[in-house]
C-alpha positions in Angstrom: 4.9 -23.7 24.0 8.4 -24.4 22.5 10.8 -22.0 24.1 12.0 -21.1 20.5 10.4 -18.4 18.7 9.8 -18.9 15.2 11.2 -17.4 12.9 8.8 -14.9 10.8 8.7 -13.8 6.8 7.8 -10.4 5.1 4.5 -11.1 3.7 4.1 -7.6 2.5 4.6 -4.2 2.8 3.2 -1.2 3.5 3.4 2.6 2.3 1.6 5.3 3.8 0.3 7.1 0.8 0.5 10.8 1.9 4.3 10.3 1.8 4.6 7.3 -1.3 3.3 7.2 -4.9 2.9 3.8 -6.3 6.4 3.9 -8.0 8.0 6.2 -5.7 7.3 2.6 -3.5 8.2 0.2 -5.9 11.3 2.2 -6.2 12.0 1.6 -2.9 10.8 -1.9 -2.9 13.1 -2.7 -5.6 16.5 -0.6 -4.0 16.0 -2.4 -0.7 15.1 -6.7 -3.1 11.9 -7.3 -2.4 9.2 -7.6 -5.0 7.1 -5.5 -6.9 4.5 -7.2 -8.5 1.1 -7.3 -6.9 0.3 -3.8 -6.4 -3.3 -3.3 -3.4 -4.0 0.8 -3.3 -6.6 1.8 -0.6 -7.0 4.9 0.2 -4.2 5.3 3.3 -2.0 2.4 2.5 0.0 0.7 -0.7 0.5 -2.6 0.0 3.1 -5.2 -2.2 2.6 -8.0 -1.5 5.9 -10.2 -1.0 3.9 -13.4 -0.6 0.5 -15.4 -0.9 -1.2 -15.5 2.6 -2.0 -18.9 2.1 1.6 -20.3 2.7 1.8 -18.8 6.2 0.6 -19.9 9.7 -2.9 -18.8 10.7 -2.8 -16.9 14.2 1.1 -15.6 13.3 0.4 -12.2 11.1 1.6 -8.6 12.5 2.6 -5.7 11.5 5.9 -3.8 12.4 7.3 -0.3 11.2 10.5 -0.4 9.0 11.2 3.3 8.9 8.5 6.5 9.2 6.0 5.9 6.4 6.5 1.7 5.8 5.6 -0.9 7.6 5.7 -4.7 6.7 3.0 -7.2 7.4 5.0 -10.6 8.9 4.4 -14.0 9.8 5.7 -17.2 9.9 5.4 -19.7 7.5 4.2 -22.8 7.2 
């Protein structure tokens, strides 16, 4: 294993549906220079896909917290 960690990128943004509407999630994404096109609404989350998951290495996906109510799915690009 390399002693250097591979750089990750944000693949999706996840917004808490109790705290954000789709419009508010898109506004936050725009204000922070993220894409806002592909939206997936689930009972608890609003997902704004930033890139196709196929562009990333398998088994490198992780979810991190950006701030209260907002998480990001990160992964290592191929």
